[in-house]
Structures are given as C-alpha cells and as structure tokens.
C-alpha positions as CSV (number, residue, x, y, z in Angstrom):
1,M,13.6,15.2,-25.6
2,L,13.6,11.7,-24.1
3,T,10.9,12.5,-22.0
4,C,8.7,14.2,-24.5
5,F,9.4,10.9,-26.6
6,A,8.2,8.9,-23.7
7,F,4.8,11.1,-23.2
8,C,4.2,10.9,-26.9
9,R,4.2,7.2,-26.9
10,I,1.7,7.2,-24.0
11,A,-0.5,9.4,-26.5
12,E,0.0,6.7,-29.1
13,G,-0.9,3.8,-26.9
14,Q,2.5,2.3,-26.7
15,F,2.1,2.0,-23.0
16,Y,4.8,-0.9,-22.3
17,E,7.4,1.2,-24.2
18,A,6.7,4.6,-22.5
19,H,6.5,2.7,-18.9
20,Q,10.1,1.5,-19.6
21,Q,11.4,4.5,-20.7
22,L,10.1,6.6,-18.1
23,R,11.6,4.2,-15.4
24,V,15.1,4.5,-17.0
25,I,15.0,8.3,-17.0
26,A,13.8,8.5,-13.5
27,S,16.6,6.0,-12.5
28,R,19.2,8.5,-13.9
29,Y,17.6,11.3,-11.8
30,V,17.9,9.1,-8.7
31,K,21.5,8.1,-9.2
32,Q,22.0,11.7,-9.4
33,S,20.0,12.5,-6.2
34,N,18.0,14.8,-8.1
35,W,14.8,14.5,-6.2
36,P,12.7,17.4,-7.7
37,A,13.3,15.8,-11.4
38,A,12.6,12.4,-10.4
39,T,9.5,13.2,-8.6
40,D,8.3,15.3,-11.6
41,I,8.9,12.6,-14.2
42,L,7.6,9.8,-12.0
43,F,4.3,11.7,-11.1
44,Q,3.6,12.8,-14.5
45,G,4.3,9.6,-15.9
46,A,2.2,7.7,-13.4
47,Q,-0.8,10.1,-13.9
48,S,-0.9,9.6,-17.7
49,L,-0.6,6.1,-17.4
50,L,-3.4,5.9,-15.0
51,K,-5.7,8.1,-16.7
52,A,-5.1,6.1,-19.9
53,G,-6.3,3.1,-17.9
54,Q,-3.1,1.2,-17.4
55,G,-3.3,0.7,-13.8
56,G,-0.3,-1.9,-13.7
57,S,2.2,0.2,-15.5
58,G,1.0,3.4,-13.7
59,G,0.9,1.8,-10.3
60,D,4.5,0.8,-10.8
61,L,5.6,4.4,-11.4
62,C,3.4,5.3,-8.3
63,I,5.4,2.7,-6.3
64,F,8.8,4.1,-7.7
65,L,7.8,7.5,-6.7
66,L,7.3,6.4,-3.1
67,D,10.8,4.9,-3.4
68,V,11.8,8.2,-4.3
69,F,10.2,9.9,-1.6
70,H,12.1,7.7,0.8
71,K,15.4,7.9,-0.4
72,G,15.2,11.7,-0.6
73,E,13.5,11.7,2.9
74,I,10.6,13.8,1.3
75,K,8.2,14.6,4.4
76,P,4.5,14.6,3.9
77,D,3.2,18.1,3.2
78,A,0.7,19.9,1.0
79,A,2.9,19.2,-2.0
80,S,3.9,15.7,-1.6
81,K,0.4,14.3,-0.2
82,G,-1.3,16.4,-3.1
83,K,0.5,14.3,-5.6
84,L,0.0,11.0,-4.0
85,L,-3.5,11.6,-3.3
86,S,-3.9,12.8,-6.9
87,L,-2.5,9.4,-8.0
88,L,-4.7,7.4,-5.8
89,R,-7.8,9.0,-6.9
90,A,-6.7,8.3,-10.5
91,F,-6.3,4.4,-10.1
92,P,-8.7,2.7,-12.3
93,K,-11.4,0.8,-10.2
94,N,-10.4,-2.6,-8.8
95,E,-6.8,-2.0,-10.0
96,P,-4.8,-4.5,-7.8
97,T,-1.6,-2.2,-7.4
98,R,-3.8,0.4,-5.8
99,K,-3.6,-1.5,-2.4
100,K,-0.3,-1.7,-2.4
101,F,0.2,1.9,-3.1
102,V,-2.1,2.6,-0.5
103,N,-0.2,0.9,2.1
104,E,3.1,2.0,0.9
105,T,1.9,5.5,1.1
106,I,0.5,5.1,4.8
107,A,4.2,3.6,5.8
108,W,5.9,6.6,4.2
109,S,3.7,9.1,6.1
110,S,4.3,7.1,9.3
111,K,8.0,6.9,8.9
112,L,8.5,10.8,7.8
113,G,5.3,12.7,9.1
114,E,4.3,13.1,12.5
115,Y,1.4,10.5,12.7
116,P,2.7,7.2,13.8
117,A,-0.4,5.4,12.4
118,G,0.0,7.0,9.3
119,D,-1.3,10.7,7.8
120,P,-5.3,10.9,8.9
121,E,-5.9,12.5,5.4
122,I,-4.3,9.8,3.2
123,H,-6.5,7.3,5.6
124,H,-9.4,9.4,4.8
125,V,-9.3,9.4,1.0
126,A,-8.1,5.8,1.0
127,G,-11.0,4.8,3.0
128,S,-13.5,6.8,1.0
129,L,-12.4,5.2,-2.1
130,Y,-12.7,1.8,-0.6
131,A,-16.2,2.7,0.7
132,E,-17.2,3.7,-3.1
133,D,-15.9,0.5,-4.2
134,L,-17.9,-1.7,-1.6
135,E,-14.9,-2.9,0.1
136,P,-16.0,-2.2,3.8
137,Y,-13.3,-3.9,5.9
138,D,-10.4,-1.8,4.2
139,A,-12.9,1.2,4.2
140,E,-13.3,0.9,8.1
141,R,-9.7,0.5,8.9
142,H,-8.7,3.8,7.3
143,L,-11.8,5.8,8.3
144,I,-11.0,4.8,11.8
145,L,-7.6,6.3,11.3
146,G,-8.9,9.3,9.1
147,T,-9.8,13.0,9.9
148,K,-12.9,14.7,11.5
149,D,-14.9,14.1,8.3
150,S,-14.2,10.3,8.4
151,P,-17.0,9.4,10.8
152,E,-19.8,10.9,8.4
153,T,-18.3,8.5,5.7
154,L,-18.1,5.6,8.0
155,A,-21.5,6.2,9.4
156,Q,-22.9,6.2,5.7
157,L,-20.9,3.2,5.1
158,E,-22.3,1.4,8.1
159,Y,-25.7,2.4,7.7
160,S,-25.9,1.3,3.8
161,W,-24.5,-2.0,4.9
162,Y,-26.8,-2.5,7.8
163,E,-29.8,-1.8,5.4
164,A,-29.0,-5.2,3.6
165,D,-29.3,-6.9,7.3
166,E,-31.9,-7.8,9.6
167,S,-33.5,-4.6,11.2
168,H,-32.3,-6.0,15.1
169,T,-28.7,-5.9,13.6
170,A,-28.2,-2.2,14.0
171,P,-26.1,-2.0,17.0
172,L,-23.9,-4.5,15.6
173,Y,-23.0,-1.9,12.7
174,A,-23.0,0.9,15.2
175,A,-20.4,-0.7,17.3
176,R,-18.0,-1.0,14.2
177,G,-17.4,2.8,14.5
178,V,-18.2,3.5,18.5
179,L,-16.0,1.0,19.8
180,P,-12.8,1.4,17.8
181,Y,-13.0,5.2,17.9
182,L,-13.2,4.6,21.5
183,I,-10.2,2.2,21.9
184,I,-7.8,5.0,20.0
185,G,-9.1,7.5,22.3
186,N,-11.4,9.4,20.0
187,L,-14.5,10.2,21.8
188,R,-15.6,13.3,19.6
189,A,-15.5,10.9,16.7
190,A,-17.2,8.3,18.2
191,N,-20.1,10.5,19.5
192,K,-20.5,12.1,16.0
193,F,-20.6,8.6,14.4
194,F,-23.0,7.3,16.8
195,L,-25.0,10.4,16.1
196,L,-25.1,10.3,12.6
197,F,-25.6,6.8,12.6
198,T,-28.7,6.7,14.9
199,S,-30.3,10.0,13.3
200,R,-30.7,7.9,10.0
201,L,-31.7,5.0,11.9
202,A,-34.4,7.3,13.9
203,Q,-35.8,7.8,10.5
204,K,-37.1,4.2,9.8
205,A,-41.0,4.2,10.0
206,N,-41.2,0.9,11.9
207,L,-38.6,2.0,14.7
208,S,-39.7,3.0,18.1
209,V,-37.7,5.9,19.3
210,Q,-37.9,7.7,22.9
211,E,-36.4,11.0,23.7
212,V,-35.1,11.2,27.3
213,S,-33.9,14.3,28.8
214,T,-32.3,14.9,32.1
215,S,-30.6,17.9,33.7
216,S,-27.2,17.1,32.2
217,S,-28.2,15.3,28.7
218,D,-30.3,14.3,26.2
219,L,-30.9,10.6,25.1
220,R,-32.5,8.7,22.1
221,V,-33.8,5.4,23.7
222,Y,-34.7,2.3,21.4
223,P,-37.0,-0.2,23.1
224,S,-36.3,-2.6,20.5
225,L,-32.5,-2.4,20.4
226,P,-31.2,-2.6,23.8
227,L,-27.5,-2.7,22.7
228,L,-27.7,0.4,20.7
229,N,-29.0,2.0,24.4
230,F,-25.7,0.3,25.8
231,L,-23.5,1.9,23.0
232,G,-25.0,5.2,23.7
233,L,-24.6,4.7,27.5
234,I,-21.0,4.0,27.2
235,L,-20.4,6.9,25.4
236,L,-21.9,8.8,28.2
237,A,-19.9,7.1,30.9
238,V,-16.8,7.6,29.1
239,E,-17.5,11.4,28.5
240,R,-18.1,11.6,32.4
241,G,-15.4,9.2,33.4
242,E,-18.0,7.5,35.7
243,A,-16.2,3.8,36.5
244,S,-19.5,2.9,38.5
245,L,-21.7,3.6,35.6
246,F,-19.4,1.5,33.3
247,R,-19.8,-1.5,35.7
248,Q,-23.4,-1.2,35.9
249,L,-23.9,-1.0,32.2
250,K,-22.1,-4.3,31.7
251,S,-23.9,-5.8,34.4
252,R,-27.1,-4.5,33.3
253,Y,-26.7,-5.6,29.8
254,A,-24.7,-9.0,30.3
255,S,-27.6,-11.1,29.1
256,H,-27.3,-9.2,25.7
257,L,-23.4,-9.0,25.6
258,K,-23.1,-12.7,26.1
259,E,-23.9,-13.8,22.7
260,L,-21.3,-11.3,21.2
261,N,-17.5,-11.2,21.3
262,W,-17.0,-7.9,22.5
263,D,-15.1,-8.7,25.8
264,E,-11.9,-7.5,24.9
265,A,-13.0,-4.4,23.2
266,L,-14.9,-3.7,26.5
267,D,-12.1,-4.7,28.9
268,Q,-9.7,-2.4,26.9
269,L,-12.0,0.6,27.5
270,G,-12.6,-0.4,31.0
271,E,-8.7,-0.2,31.5
272,M,-8.0,3.1,29.5
273,Y,-11.1,5.1,30.7
274,F,-12.0,3.9,34.3
275,G,-8.9,2.2,35.4
276,V,-10.3,-1.5,35.8
277,K,-7.5,-3.6,35.2
278,V,-7.9,-7.2,33.6
279,P,-5.4,-9.5,34.0
280,R,-4.2,-10.8,30.4
281,Q,-1.1,-12.2,28.7
282,G,0.8,-10.7,25.5
283,N,-0.2,-7.7,23.9
284,P,-3.9,-8.1,23.6
285,M,-4.7,-4.5,22.2
286,M,-2.4,-5.4,19.2
287,D,-3.9,-8.9,18.9
288,M,-7.5,-7.4,19.1
289,L,-6.9,-4.7,16.7
290,G,-5.2,-7.0,14.2
291,N,-8.3,-8.9,14.3
292,M,-10.6,-6.2,13.9
293,F,-8.6,-5.3,10.6
294,M,-9.4,-8.6,9.2
295,G,-13.0,-8.1,9.8
296,G,-13.0,-10.5,12.8
297,G,-12.8,-9.8,16.6
298,L,-16.4,-9.3,17.1
299,G,-17.9,-12.1,15.3
300,G,-16.5,-11.7,11.8
301,G,-18.4,-11.4,8.4
302,S,-18.3,-13.0,5.1
303,G,-15.3,-10.9,3.9
304,K,-16.6,-10.5,0.3
305,K,-17.2,-7.4,-1.6
306,G,-20.6,-6.0,-0.4
307,G,-20.9,-9.2,1.9
308,K,-22.7,-8.6,5.0
309,P,-21.2,-9.4,8.5
310,L,-22.9,-11.7,11.1
311,T,-21.4,-10.0,14.1
312,P,-19.4,-7.1,12.8
313,A,-16.0,-6.3,14.0
314,P,-14.7,-2.8,14.8
315,A,-11.3,-1.3,13.7
316,P,-8.8,1.1,15.2
317,G,-7.7,4.7,14.3
318,L,-7.3,8.1,15.4
319,D,-8.7,11.8,14.7
C-alpha cells in the first residue's frame, strides 16, 4: 500500500514526498536483509523519478541501490547490470549526480565482478553517453576500458574532435586511442581504432595518401603527417614483436617526437612489448595513467566541454 502511494505521488508531481517515502520503505527491506525487495523498490522508484526529470532524487535512489548491491553482495550479471544501465541511460542530460553514479557503478563491478578495472559493458555505455554529451575526457577513459565496440565509438569521437582543429593535428588525436590501448595490452582494439580513424581521414580531399604493400603487410602512408605513419609503424612493430624496429622508429622520428610529451608512453611500450628497460622511480605507469585521465600527460587540452586539445593525452583501458 505504501509503495503504491509513493508512486502515485510521483504521478501527481509530489517528488520530494515520494522520494522520502521510497527511501523509508527501502531502508526497512535493507534492515530485513530482503535484498530483492529493496532492489525492486529502489529500481522502480529511481526509474520513475529520472523519467520525470528529477535527476537529483532519482540519482540518490540509484546510489542507494548500489549500496544495496554492495551489502547484499549482488554480483554483476545480466540482471543487475541491466537495471543499472537502464538507470544510467535514463539520467537527464548534464545531471551532476550521473558522474557519481557512473563511478560507484564501476567500483561495484570492480569489487564484485571479474574485471579489476570495472565491467567493460558499463564502461562502454558510460563512455558513449559522455561522448554524446561532448565530454571527451570522460568519454575517453571509459571507452578505452570498454568492449570490442568501443574503438568505433572512440574513433568517431576523436575524429569529430579533430575536425575542429588544424589539419596537421590528426596524429595527436589518433594517439589518444592507439597509445592507451597498447599500454593496457589491447593490440586488437588499437588496430581497430587506428583503421577506423585513418579510414575517415583518408576521405579528406586535400590529404595525400599512398598505399604501400609488402609481402607481409599493407600500409597507408601520409607524406604530410609523419607522426601518423609513426603510430601505424608502432602498431606493426608491436604485432611482430620487433625490438629493433621499435628502436629504429624512435630514432627515425626523434625530431618529430621531441615537441611532444609521448616519452613516458613510449617508454612503457618499450618495456611491455620489447624488453627495453628504462630506469625510473616510483610507479610511473600509474602516474602516467592518472595524468591521462585528467586530460594531461601528452600536453593536455582545454578541459572544457567541446574544447579542443593542444596536444591530446591518451587514457588507459582494456577490452
């Protein structure tokens, strides 16, 4: 009866009263350790409030629901993730509570699920929503940690971002996908992202592109964009595991690389894939990834919605 009364209040526009009543009912179920009932009331209540445009109240119930998932040790599966992703998609645009909900959902999936960095499907949906809302830094860090579909979404984001910049900056945006995917060991995603990004780039009427074929590979060469060639050749070197090629590339493109802040990323790749040891202190990989998440690391950017970077930074993730 109380539950029906609470939902009637939502229909009547009495959102505050409904929100408080739903919290009281859910808290009673939590005290009884009745996790299914608590989950059901919070999910339905949050969904109704979010659909009514009440992002703050609906978001509060979403956070409460995650608390129930933690206390009830409810693991990420099709049912639990389905509820959370449905709620995530229902948030009003630019609702501040959404970011907290995303972060706590990732934390829950990391603690109780099989992926230490958080569930890839949740990352993909969150990253896609941030991309739609023109929040590129948040979109990047989630898409890098996403699913096999994430490279396509990331390539669309980076290319759209690049189009607002100077034509010669294409390699900087390509690096935002290639380098972090390689850093977390996802060569397949790095290759897919690079192919999708460069395929769109090749359609530009004023860009010279040469097709180079060898007995073992086919490459696109961009005479006016040497750093884009560098990224493509780095992918080839990683795929073949050729340390000598990696060293040659760093030497050959040294004059182009010196103006960028890619050293840490390239040092990390050298250690991961080619056994090239670089003396360092602390935990440089975590420091580097932390900087990338903040939009820095490779030169940073404006950090504003829809702003364009000066020298973009990559962010880490997994497939």
